[in-house]
Structure formats: C-alpha cells, structure tokens
N, C-alpha and C positions, 0 to 999 in steps of 0.2 A: 827129474829131481824138482820140477816143479810143480808136478802132481803127489810127488811127497810131503812138498810144504804145503799145499794149498791143502791138502787133504789133515795133515797135523792143528793147520790152522781150525779147520772144519769141528774138529775133535775138540780143540777148547773153548770152541764159541757154543759147542753144544752144550759140555758140560756145564758153563755158566750157565747155559739156561735147564740145566737137567732137573726133572721133578725129587732126583734121588735125597737130597739136603729137605728138604721138605717131609717124603716119605721118613725119612729116619729121625727127624728131630721130633715126630709125635708122636712114638715111642718113649720119649724120656718121661717117664713116672709110669709107667704101665709097670704091668708084671712078666715077670720075663717068662712065665707057663704061658701067657695070652701070644707073647712072641712064637714060640717052638709051635704051639699048637696053628698058627696058622701060617709061617715059612719052613716048619720042618725044623728038625735038631740040626743042630752048628756042627761045622767042619772038623772045630779044635776050642778045647775052653784053655783058657790060663788066667795066671794069680798074679797079681806084684804085690812090691814090699807093703802093703797094708792091710792085705789082704781082699782088695778088690779083685772080683773072676770078672775076666773079660770073655764074651762069646762071638766064636769069629766065625762067618757064613763066607765060602773062597768061591766062587762062581768062575767058570772058565766057558765060554761059548763059543770056543777054538776059534777059527778061521773063518774070515766072511770078505766076500768081494764089497770094495767101496770104493768109486772113483777113481778107477786105474788101478788099484792095487791090494794087496789083501792086508787085511789088518787082525792080529787077536785080540781077541772081545773077552777079557778077564778083568776081577775084583774083588774087594775083600770088604764087606761090613764087619764091624765090629760094634759091641755094646757092653761099657763097662755094667756090673749091677752090683749094689749092695748086698749085707748080708740078710736084710728082707725077702730077696729076688727080686728089689723094683729097678728097674734100668733108670740109671743116673748118667748116663755121657753115649758117645756113639761115635764115630768114624767111617770113612769109608775114602777107600782109593782103589783106584783103573779107569775104567774108561767103558765101562755096561750104564749102558745108560735103560734107566727104568721107566714105564709107559706108566701111565695113570691108571689103569687095574692092575700093575703087579700086586703080588701077592704080600710086595712090601709096605702096603698101601693099607693106614692101620684108619678100620672105620670106627665110625662113633658108637657108642655099647649099643645094643639093640637095634641094630644096623644089617640088613645083608652087602654081601661083598657082590 
C-alpha cells in the first residue's frame, strides 16, 4: 500500500515537471502538416459543433516496472485545428512523460532534430 501511494505521488510530481505542456504549446500556430510530418498520422479525428477539427494521438507504452509495482503508461495528445489547418489549441492527458528529444518537440524552422 505504501509503495502504491509513493508511486502515485511520484507520478503527480513528475507530471508537474514534465516537458509535455511546453512541447505541445510550441505547436500552437503551426500548420497541421508540419506536425503530421514530424510525429506521424493521428490515431483519430473528430469535429465539434463549431466545425473545429480535433486530431488525436493515442499512445500506449504498455506496462513498466516502477518502484515496486507495474504501471501502464498511456496518454492522449489532442490538437484543435481551424479551417486553414492551423493548430489553435492542444490538450494532453495520461501519464506518458516526453523526453526533451521526443518527436513532439517542435524545432524552430530551419533547424535539425
């Protein structure tokens, strides 16, 4: 029980320190094609009542052993895109932690990954 609580607290702390929000917010204002070229095609696409399209990327890294227990790493990244295919919003949920060299890291135009 103590190890489960400790692991849960560790995930909360790591999520707060995760580079994911910074990585995803860097895509706001970018063209959808640039994102797809870098990370691959989305898992799903949906549309809201106002006509905004949402592109969803689901990731399931499976179970990993961490601090005395198994945890299933999975997350969803979603980008809202306007009619001009410009990214206008993003959201992220789950417990996947992106590394600084992640494909989700947007590089300034003209730089290499």
